[in-house]
C-alpha positions as CSV (number, residue, x, y, z in Angstrom):
1,M,-0.2,-0.1,0.0
2,I,1.3,3.6,-1.1
3,P,1.7,5.8,2.1
4,I,0.1,9.0,0.9
5,P,-0.1,12.0,3.9
6,G,-3.3,12.6,5.1
7,F,-3.7,16.6,4.0
8,L,-2.6,15.7,0.2
9,I,-5.7,13.1,0.7
10,S,-7.6,16.4,2.2
11,I,-6.6,18.6,-0.3
12,A,-7.8,15.9,-3.0
13,T,-11.0,15.2,-1.4
14,F,-11.7,18.4,-0.1
15,P,-15.5,18.6,-0.7
16,G,-15.9,16.0,1.8
17,V,-13.9,17.5,4.4
18,I,-16.1,20.7,3.7
19,I,-19.6,18.7,4.0
20,H,-18.0,16.7,6.9
21,E,-17.9,20.2,9.0
22,L,-20.9,21.4,7.5
23,A,-22.8,18.3,9.2
24,H,-21.2,19.3,12.3
25,L,-22.5,22.7,12.1
26,L,-26.0,21.6,10.7
27,F,-26.7,19.4,14.1
28,C,-25.1,22.3,16.3
29,R,-27.8,24.6,14.6
30,L,-30.3,22.2,15.0
31,R,-29.5,21.2,18.5
32,R,-29.1,25.0,19.2
33,V,-25.9,24.1,20.4
34,P,-23.6,27.5,20.3
35,V,-20.8,27.2,17.6
36,L,-17.7,29.1,18.6
37,E,-15.4,28.5,15.4
38,V,-15.9,26.6,12.0
39,K,-12.9,25.9,9.6
40,F,-14.4,24.3,6.9
41,F,-11.0,23.7,5.0
42,Q,-7.6,24.7,6.1
43,F,-4.2,23.2,4.9
44,D,-2.8,21.8,8.2
45,M,-0.9,18.8,8.8
46,K,-3.1,17.9,11.8
47,T,-6.7,18.9,10.8
48,A,-8.3,19.8,7.8
49,G,-11.2,21.5,9.2
50,Y,-13.1,21.5,12.2
51,V,-16.1,22.9,14.1
52,L,-15.8,24.0,17.8
53,H,-18.7,24.7,20.0
54,G,-20.1,25.6,23.3
55,P,-21.3,22.9,26.1
56,V,-23.9,20.4,24.8
57,E,-26.3,19.9,27.9
58,R,-27.5,16.7,26.2
59,F,-26.7,13.5,25.4
60,G,-28.7,12.6,22.5
61,D,-27.5,16.4,21.1
62,S,-23.9,15.4,21.6
63,F,-24.7,12.1,19.7
64,L,-26.1,13.6,16.5
65,I,-23.3,16.6,16.3
66,S,-20.8,13.8,16.8
67,V,-22.4,11.1,14.2
68,G,-23.7,13.9,12.0
69,P,-21.0,13.7,9.4
70,F,-21.6,9.9,8.9
71,I,-25.2,10.3,8.0
72,V,-24.8,13.5,5.9
73,N,-21.9,12.2,4.2
74,S,-23.0,9.0,3.5
75,L,-26.4,10.1,2.1
76,L,-24.8,12.8,-0.2
77,C,-22.4,10.3,-1.2
78,M,-25.5,8.2,-2.7
79,L,-27.3,10.5,-3.9
80,I,-24.7,12.4,-5.7
81,C,-23.4,8.9,-7.2
82,F,-26.4,7.0,-8.2
83,P,-27.3,9.4,-10.7
84,A,-24.1,9.6,-12.1
85,S,-23.5,6.2,-12.0
86,I,-26.9,5.6,-14.5
87,P,-24.9,6.9,-17.8
88,L,-22.2,4.7,-17.1
89,R,-23.7,1.4,-15.9
90,M,-26.7,1.0,-18.6
91,F,-25.1,2.7,-21.4
92,G,-21.3,2.6,-21.3
93,A,-21.1,6.0,-21.4
94,S,-18.1,7.8,-19.3
95,N,-18.5,11.4,-19.7
96,F,-16.7,14.1,-17.7
97,P,-20.1,15.3,-15.9
98,S,-20.7,11.9,-14.5
99,L,-17.1,11.1,-13.8
100,A,-17.1,14.9,-11.9
101,L,-19.9,13.8,-10.0
102,L,-18.5,10.2,-9.0
103,W,-15.3,12.2,-7.8
104,L,-17.5,14.3,-6.0
105,G,-19.5,11.7,-4.2
106,V,-16.8,9.1,-3.6
107,S,-14.8,12.2,-2.1
108,I,-17.7,13.3,0.3
109,G,-18.2,9.5,1.3
110,M,-14.5,9.3,2.2
111,H,-15.0,11.7,4.9
112,A,-18.2,10.2,6.5
113,F,-16.4,8.8,9.7
114,P,-16.3,11.3,12.8
115,S,-12.8,11.9,13.7
116,T,-11.0,10.6,16.8
117,G,-11.6,13.8,18.8
118,D,-15.4,13.4,17.6
119,A,-15.3,9.7,19.5
120,A,-13.3,11.1,22.6
121,N,-16.0,13.7,23.3
122,L,-19.0,11.3,22.9
123,W,-17.1,8.9,24.9
124,E,-16.6,11.4,27.7
125,Q,-20.7,12.5,27.1
126,A,-21.6,8.8,27.0
127,K,-20.0,8.3,30.7
128,K,-21.8,11.5,32.3
129,A,-25.5,10.3,30.5
130,A,-24.8,6.5,31.6
131,A,-24.0,7.6,35.1
132,A,-27.1,9.6,35.5
133,R,-28.9,6.5,34.1
134,N,-29.8,7.5,30.6
135,K,-29.9,4.1,28.9
136,A,-28.9,5.3,25.5
137,A,-25.8,6.3,26.6
138,Y,-24.6,2.5,26.4
139,A,-25.6,2.6,22.8
140,A,-22.8,4.8,22.0
141,Y,-20.0,2.6,23.3
142,P,-20.2,0.7,20.3
143,V,-20.1,3.6,17.9
144,V,-17.3,4.7,19.7
145,G,-15.3,1.8,19.2
146,L,-16.5,1.7,15.6
147,I,-15.3,5.3,15.2
148,Y,-12.0,4.6,16.5
149,L,-11.7,1.3,14.5
150,A,-12.7,3.2,11.2
151,N,-10.0,6.0,11.9
152,L,-7.6,3.2,12.5
153,L,-8.2,1.2,9.4
154,S,-7.7,4.4,7.6
155,I,-4.4,3.8,7.1
156,V,-5.2,0.8,4.9
157,W,-8.1,3.1,2.7
158,F,-10.7,2.0,4.6
159,D,-12.4,5.6,4.6
160,A,-11.8,5.2,0.5
161,L,-13.4,1.7,0.7
162,Y,-16.3,2.8,2.2
163,G,-16.8,5.9,0.0
164,F,-16.3,3.9,-3.1
165,A,-18.6,0.9,-1.5
166,I,-21.5,3.4,-1.2
167,G,-21.1,5.8,-4.3
168,I,-20.1,3.2,-7.1
169,L,-20.5,-0.6,-5.8
170,L,-24.1,-0.1,-4.0
171,P,-25.7,2.0,-7.2
172,A,-23.8,-0.9,-9.7
173,W,-25.5,-3.5,-7.3
174,L,-28.9,-1.7,-7.5
175,L,-28.7,-0.8,-11.2
176,K,-27.6,-4.6,-12.1
177,G,-30.8,-6.3,-13.0
178,I,-32.1,-3.1,-15.2
């Protein structure tokens, strides 16, 4: 496997980074959590973007803010890639608009997984909520583990494989009988 620095991947897939941060921002706004600072994209070796928000009162809000990018990025990846797959799958026509939409969709899908920082925040909120006997908090523990696992597996391109699977393979499978 060829090691490519993460910031170069972020530059090549910048729409995914921007949508990831927009998803955090969207759920902060929907749950009325104050947003202190937003960087949708930056040329940085450590983090390509971030949303800093104020304290979160309820566990459910924290959960949605943390996993929001997974929901939004995954859905957008599928919504963008599916129509772009039709000319390729059904007619064998590879045109620039379809290929550009596939790149856009897959780059968004690649950035679906929350960061380890998001996982750490969710872990802390889940511990507090579990101590307050919030049964929903227990469901967050395996989610946090999966987030850490997905981030660990990104060294073997798991994030790219995920984007490819839901953006390219899923539409191909759905269009197979047509």
